[in-house]
N, C-alpha and C positions, 0 to 999 in steps of 0.2 A: 246544386250548388258543389263544389268543392271545398268552402270551408269547413272545420270539422267544429261541431260543439260539444262541450262537456257539461254532464249534468253528474250532480255531486249532491249527495244524499247518506244520510247513514242505512234507511231502510232498502236493503237490495230489492224489496218488491215494486219499488215506486221505481226504484231504477231500469226495472225489465221492463215494465208500465210505460216507460218513455221511450224505451227503443223498440216497442211494440206498435205506440201508436205514430213515431216521427221517420223510421227506418228509410220510408221510400219516398219520403221528401227532404231530409237530411243524413249528414255524417256523425252519427252520434255517439261520445263513447262514453263510459260513464266510472264514477271513483266513490267508493265506499268511504266516506267521513271526509273531513278538512286534508287530515293528514294524507291520506292516500291522492287528496286531490290535486293539494301542492308538487306531491310527486308525479303526478301525470302533467303536469305544467311542465316543472322542470324538466323530466325525461323525454315528451313525447310530444312538447308544446311548438309553435306556438297556437293555439285555440281562437277561434272567431269571435265566442260566444262562451263564457263561462254560465251556467245556471246554478245556481246553489240553493238548500233548502236553510233557512234562518236557525229554526230548533236541531242541532247539532249536539253531542256529549263532546267533551273536550273543547276544541275552536267553534265557536258559531258560526254561523254564517255571515255575518256583518265584519268581524278578524278575517275569516278566509278571506272574502273579498280584498279587503284592505291587503293582506298580503300577494295579492293576485295583480292587485293594481300597481305595486312596487316592483314586483318580476315582469311582467307584462302590461304595460300603462295603455297600448292599443287594444287588449282584448276588453271586447262588452261586455260589462258584468251587468247581472240580471239576478235579482232575490225573491225567493219564493216564500211567503209567510201568511199564518192564518190570520185571520179578522183581528183575534184576542192579541198577537204581536203585532199590530200594529206602530202601538207607541215603541216598543222596543226596534222595530224596522225604521224610525224616525231616526234613528244615529246615523244608520248607513245612508240615508240619504243627505242627510245636513253635511257629513263629512266627505261626500261628491265619491263616494264609495261605490256608488250603483247608478247605472244608466237606466232603468227600469225596474220598478216594483210589483210584481204580479202576487195575489192576492187568490189562497186556496179554497178552496177546488177550483184551478182555472180550468176554464174551459178552452177544448182543443185549439177550437180558430183563434181566442185572444193569444195563446201560445204560440202557434204557429206567425201569427202578426207579428209579435214580439222577437220573434229567432229570425224572422227576416230583416222586421229594422234594424238590428242586432246585429247583422252581417254587413248589411250597407253600414254602419257605422264604423264597422271596423274597418271596411274598404276606404271610407273618407279618413280613420286615423293613419294607414298607411298612406294615401295621400298625400295629408298634409306631413308625415313624416319626411316621403321624399323631396320635397320639395314644389310638388304640383301644386294649378291656381285650385285651392281649394280650402274653405272656411273649416272644415270638420265640425258646424255647429250642428247639432241634432234638430234645434228648432231655431224659428224665425228671434234675430235679436235686431235690438233698433239703437242707433247710433242719434245724437243730436249735437250739430256742430253749429258752433253760435262764434261769430265775426262781422264785424260791420264792414269788411272790403270785399265786397262781389266777387270780385276775381278769384282771392282766396277762397270764399265759400265753392265758388262752381268748381274749381280745380278738386278744394277735399272731397267735395261730392262723387265728381268723375272718379278721384281713385279709389273707389269704394262700391262702386256701379256694378262692377262684374263680380263682387262678393257675394256667393249661394246665401241664401236666406240672412239679407238683409236688409234692412230698412232704416232710410237717412231721412232725418229731416234736417232743417236749417232754420238758423232767426241772425236776422241783421243786427240784434242788438241781445242786453241779457233780460232787460223787460219781457220782452219778445220769448226768449227763452224759457223765462219763468212760465208764461203761460202755457207753454207747452209739456213741460214738464207737469204743470198738475194736471192737462186732460191726459197726457202717455205715458205707461208705465216705460221708462227709458232705461235701458242698462247700461248707457256709455255715452258720458258729455266730455265735446271737445270743444273748450272754450279761450279765445282770443283774453289777454286780461284790458288792454285800453278800447273800452265799448262807449258809447254815449247812455246816455241816461241810467244804466244798471252795470256797471263794469265787473272784468271777469272775476275778480276778487269775492265782488258781491254775489256775484251771482255761487262761485262755487260753493262759498260759503252758506249761502241759503238750501243749493241742491242736496250738499251733504248732512246738513243738518234735519235734513228732512226724507231723506234714505240714504242709512249708511254703508245700504250696500251699492251706490252707486258708483259707478267705476268712473274715472275723471282724467284727462289728457289736456295740461293747460299748454298754450302757446302764447309766444310773444315775440315782438319784434324787437324791444328795447329792453330785454334781460341785467339783470344785475344780481348779485350772490342777495343784495339784502330782499330782492322781489322773491328770488326764489325761495329765500328763507320763511318769507310770508307766505308763499304757497303751502310749504311742508309745514308749517304750523296749524293749516287748515284741514291736511288730510295730507297720506302717503301719495301722492300721485305723480304721475311721469310728468315730465318738464320739459320743454325743447325750445329753443328759439329760433326764429324765423331767419334766412328762410330753412323750410325744414323738406328733405328730399322726401318725394312722393309715395317712394317705394318704402323708405322708413316707418311715414305715417301708416300705411296701410299695413305693415308687420305689427306694428306697436297697437293698433286698435284690434285685429285679431287677435293678438298675444292677451288684452285686455278681456274680451269677450271669454275667448276659450278658457281663462282662471277662472270664471263663476261656475260655481258648483249648485246647478239644479239638479234637483232628484226628479223622477216621471214615476208616475204610478200608473199601472193599465190594468182594466178589468174590475175597477170597483165603485160599487154604486156611490154617483156623486153627493148624494143625499150622508150617506153613513159616513164618509171621509169627513166633509164640514163638520159633523157634531162632535169627530174629534178635534177638529180645530180648537171647536167651541169649549170642548172640556178643558186642552192644553192650555188655553188661553194664549195659542201660538198669536207671532207679532206674521204675517206673512202675502206675497202677492200669487195666488193659483193662477195659472195660466193653463186653462182648459182646452182641448182641440177637439171636433168632434165632424166626420165627413166634411173637410174643408171647411169647417167653422171652426172661429177663434173667439173665447173670452175670458174677460180678467173678475177675480172676484179678490177683493182686498179687507184682509182682516187688518184690526189693532185688538191685541190682546183679546184675540180670540173673538171679538164682535165686527160681523161683515160689515164695513161702512160703504162701501162703493162697490160697483159695479159697469164694466161694460163690454160691449160688444156689437161690430157694426158701427151703426148711426142709433144704438139705443145704451142707456146708461139706468143708473139707477135700482129699483127692485124692479120694472121690468125688462130689464138685462138679466139681474139674474133668478128671475120667476125660469126665458127662457135657456140660460146656462145648465141651470138645477135640471132641468129637462131632456138633456140633451141623452142619446143612447152612445156605447161603445166609445168612450171620451177615454183620452189621457191627459191627465194633471201631472203639469209642473209645478215645483215649488221653490220660489225665491225664498229667502231668509230676511225677509224686509217688506213692508206695508209701502208700496210705491204710491200711494194714496195719503192726503193728508187734510183731505175735506170729508166729512161725514156727510153721503147725500141717500142712504138710505136709515129710515128711522126704526122701521119695526125690526124685530127679534129674528133670531135668525132660525127659531122654531118656528112663527110666523110666516117668515118666507117661503121653509119647507112645506109647511102645511096646505099654504097659497097655491107652492107650485104642484102640490099632488093635484089639489081641486081642481086647475087649468089643465092638467094631463087628464085625467079623470074625464074634464070635459069634451075634449079633445077628439081623444079615444072613443066617446059616445058621438059624438059628431061624424067620426068617420063611420062607423058600423052603421049608423042611420042611412 
């Protein structure tokens, strides 16, 4: 690969170790500490990927990568931290400063995969910057379009069909849209205002109350200042009057989805991370990916309330997700489910998951 990778750490022995491990696969440069890392980026950049330790004297890894985000926004930023520092590392995720979080000691295989993904993410960022057709999404996003006009639904869905990593749902009215929102963790809602049964104002009001992180685009064929003010009173949503240029619509969708700050964690035991969520009492949705599988874990105040993977839901889905190996965890700072479907405590779920995994391994050995 032609792209360069910069490792930043205050320990020169660790930096030398990265060089020895990775020099045959990547172009590696190093910097001792955050200040020298900033100098390297300013004077020798850009770098495709920057990997920084969290604990460094003076400027820590979180603040360092925050500066990198401003200086070189296309660069992929990866943070390395010990298990004991996971709580501190959460701020880097929440602020959107990192693409991925790796825990120390980091297995070489996990590190190589993260660097390869980081380089591809950097290339996507460059393609997006140059105006080429690319969403730049690191993971799959979901859009729900609600409109009672079937022609409009078809046109809007068709406009988004070629965007990579994007799944589009449609609903002919607000009532059916609410049903989808209750079943699926949606990232963006596109809603017409005038619809039967449940109108657009009622829909976006319901959606924003149940998921404050949900992005919303409002469309209407009968716009007015009064209507726009009513929309703005519910939330800071994008508002467009029909007919809407399809290219403008597509750019708006991509822009809204790219503004979502999701942090990714790689190489950490799922069970350990869920216990951290429990201790912190976090409200969030975890998207877990492993070997082509995708699952969702929904937390309210540290309580696991629901889970989804494939056609399975509830406790059975949670058992399956927790036992996946080589998982990547993506964090969204909102719970995209408002109905509790899991009655057991997290510790009971974890213990049952461990028991099921032991039974599977025993059966495989026999």
